PLY file of the C-alpha trace (Angstrom):
ply
format ascii 1.0
element vertex 158
property float x
property float y
property float z
element edge 157
property int vertex1
property int vertex2
end_header
26.97 -15.77 15.88
25.57 -17.34 19.02
22.13 -18.89 19.48
20.70 -15.40 19.83
21.84 -14.64 16.27
18.49 -15.54 14.78
16.78 -13.23 17.29
19.20 -10.41 16.46
18.40 -10.73 12.76
14.68 -10.99 13.52
14.84 -7.82 15.62
16.70 -5.98 12.88
14.19 -7.20 10.28
11.28 -6.16 12.49
12.74 -2.67 12.74
13.57 -2.58 9.05
10.16 -3.57 7.75
8.52 -0.57 9.35
11.16 1.75 7.92
11.10 0.26 4.42
7.30 0.05 4.14
6.83 3.55 5.56
9.50 5.00 3.27
8.18 3.26 0.15
4.44 3.69 0.77
3.85 6.20 3.55
1.93 3.55 5.55
2.31 3.32 9.31
3.19 -0.25 10.20
2.20 -1.93 13.47
3.56 -5.19 14.81
0.89 -7.70 15.79
2.32 -10.23 18.22
-0.07 -13.00 17.09
1.84 -15.07 14.60
0.45 -18.39 15.77
-0.58 -19.61 12.31
2.04 -18.32 9.89
1.40 -20.98 7.30
-1.51 -19.17 5.62
-2.46 -15.57 5.05
-5.47 -14.14 3.29
-8.32 -16.00 1.62
-7.25 -15.62 -2.00
-3.96 -15.77 -3.84
-0.83 -15.38 -1.76
2.54 -13.99 -2.80
5.82 -14.74 -1.08
9.02 -12.79 -1.64
12.09 -14.69 -0.41
15.85 -14.57 -0.18
18.41 -16.89 1.34
21.13 -15.59 3.65
24.44 -17.28 4.43
27.26 -16.45 6.80
26.96 -15.71 10.50
23.56 -17.34 10.22
22.10 -19.41 7.38
18.44 -18.99 6.66
15.58 -18.04 4.40
13.74 -14.78 4.88
10.23 -14.58 3.44
7.73 -11.75 3.28
4.20 -13.05 2.73
0.96 -11.26 1.92
-2.15 -11.72 -0.17
-2.01 -10.51 -3.77
-4.52 -7.68 -3.21
-2.39 -6.29 -0.38
0.73 -6.69 -2.51
-0.95 -4.68 -5.27
-1.62 -1.82 -2.85
1.96 -1.80 -1.60
3.43 -2.04 -5.10
1.10 0.66 -6.41
2.43 3.05 -3.78
6.00 1.99 -4.59
5.66 2.42 -8.35
2.88 4.94 -8.91
1.01 2.39 -11.06
-2.66 1.95 -10.20
-3.36 -1.43 -8.56
-5.78 -2.39 -11.33
-3.07 -1.77 -13.95
-0.39 -3.93 -12.34
0.54 -7.05 -14.28
1.48 -10.35 -12.70
5.08 -9.59 -13.61
4.81 -6.22 -11.82
3.53 -7.99 -8.71
6.35 -10.54 -8.78
8.97 -7.84 -9.41
7.56 -5.57 -6.72
7.46 -8.26 -4.06
10.96 -9.44 -4.92
12.21 -5.85 -4.73
10.50 -5.29 -1.39
12.14 -8.35 0.19
15.42 -7.32 -1.44
15.23 -3.92 0.30
14.46 -5.56 3.63
17.27 -8.09 3.42
19.68 -5.46 2.10
18.92 -3.35 5.15
19.49 -6.27 7.53
22.74 -7.14 5.74
23.98 -3.57 6.22
23.01 -3.66 9.91
24.61 -7.05 10.54
27.75 -6.28 8.52
28.26 -3.07 10.51
28.22 -5.17 13.71
31.14 -7.34 12.50
28.91 -10.21 11.37
28.97 -11.08 7.70
26.14 -12.20 5.45
25.94 -13.17 1.82
22.55 -12.98 0.16
20.96 -14.59 -2.87
18.89 -12.87 -5.50
15.27 -12.41 -4.45
12.50 -14.55 -5.86
8.75 -14.70 -5.49
6.09 -17.40 -5.43
2.44 -16.66 -6.20
-0.53 -18.98 -5.93
-3.58 -20.21 -4.06
-3.55 -22.46 -1.02
0.20 -22.21 -0.51
1.33 -23.99 2.64
4.63 -23.25 4.32
5.43 -26.02 6.74
8.57 -25.85 8.83
8.63 -28.57 11.46
11.45 -27.09 13.56
9.69 -24.16 15.26
12.73 -23.60 17.47
14.55 -22.25 14.43
11.72 -20.15 13.01
10.91 -16.54 13.74
7.57 -15.11 12.66
6.36 -11.52 12.87
2.96 -10.24 11.69
2.73 -6.65 10.47
-0.39 -4.63 9.79
-0.64 -1.37 7.82
-4.30 -0.41 7.56
-5.99 -3.23 5.65
-2.66 -4.67 4.54
-1.38 -7.66 6.51
2.10 -9.15 6.06
4.05 -11.96 7.64
7.80 -11.91 7.93
9.33 -15.35 8.42
12.91 -16.27 9.11
13.74 -19.96 8.85
17.17 -20.93 10.13
18.68 -23.66 7.93
0 1
1 2
2 3
3 4
4 5
5 6
6 7
7 8
8 9
9 10
10 11
11 12
12 13
13 14
14 15
15 16
16 17
17 18
18 19
19 20
20 21
21 22
22 23
23 24
24 25
25 26
26 27
27 28
28 29
29 30
30 31
31 32
32 33
33 34
34 35
35 36
36 37
37 38
38 39
39 40
40 41
41 42
42 43
43 44
44 45
45 46
46 47
47 48
48 49
49 50
50 51
51 52
52 53
53 54
54 55
55 56
56 57
57 58
58 59
59 60
60 61
61 62
62 63
63 64
64 65
65 66
66 67
67 68
68 69
69 70
70 71
71 72
72 73
73 74
74 75
75 76
76 77
77 78
78 79
79 80
80 81
81 82
82 83
83 84
84 85
85 86
86 87
87 88
88 89
89 90
90 91
91 92
92 93
93 94
94 95
95 96
96 97
97 98
98 99
99 100
100 101
101 102
102 103
103 104
104 105
105 106
106 107
107 108
108 109
109 110
110 111
111 112
112 113
113 114
114 115
115 116
116 117
117 118
118 119
119 120
120 121
121 122
122 123
123 124
124 125
125 126
126 127
127 128
128 129
129 130
130 131
131 132
132 133
133 134
134 135
135 136
136 137
137 138
138 139
139 140
140 141
141 142
142 143
143 144
144 145
145 146
146 147
147 148
148 149
149 150
150 151
151 152
152 153
153 154
154 155
155 156
156 157
């Protein structure tokens, strides 16, 4: 994949996130072009769902939101009230959401004669989490908004 490979994956992910979130929750998702400070989101606890991809491009794809927003998304996905979700439910839901997104991109890329292998999804939850990636030339960031829910989608080429 040429230098535009990361942009092709980012475009496919941008298209996929709207489809996946809308299908799973019924939310309309808008892209906000301001992704100037992707290192932090929200004021409270943050959750990050991530997967690594290898093949035509090597990278890490992360979906980031605050825990309260994650609860809303996961509640719509599972039918469990946000107040009844356990920490394990939140981790599982975020990992599953990023898994659906990356699975969709893998299907899109594979159908275009590029090949990707993917890892199992994982999630990280905590306060004051910083993501610092010094090489901004190999980072793609997209901010998505669905009502009061804000999400960042990051692709770090490795």
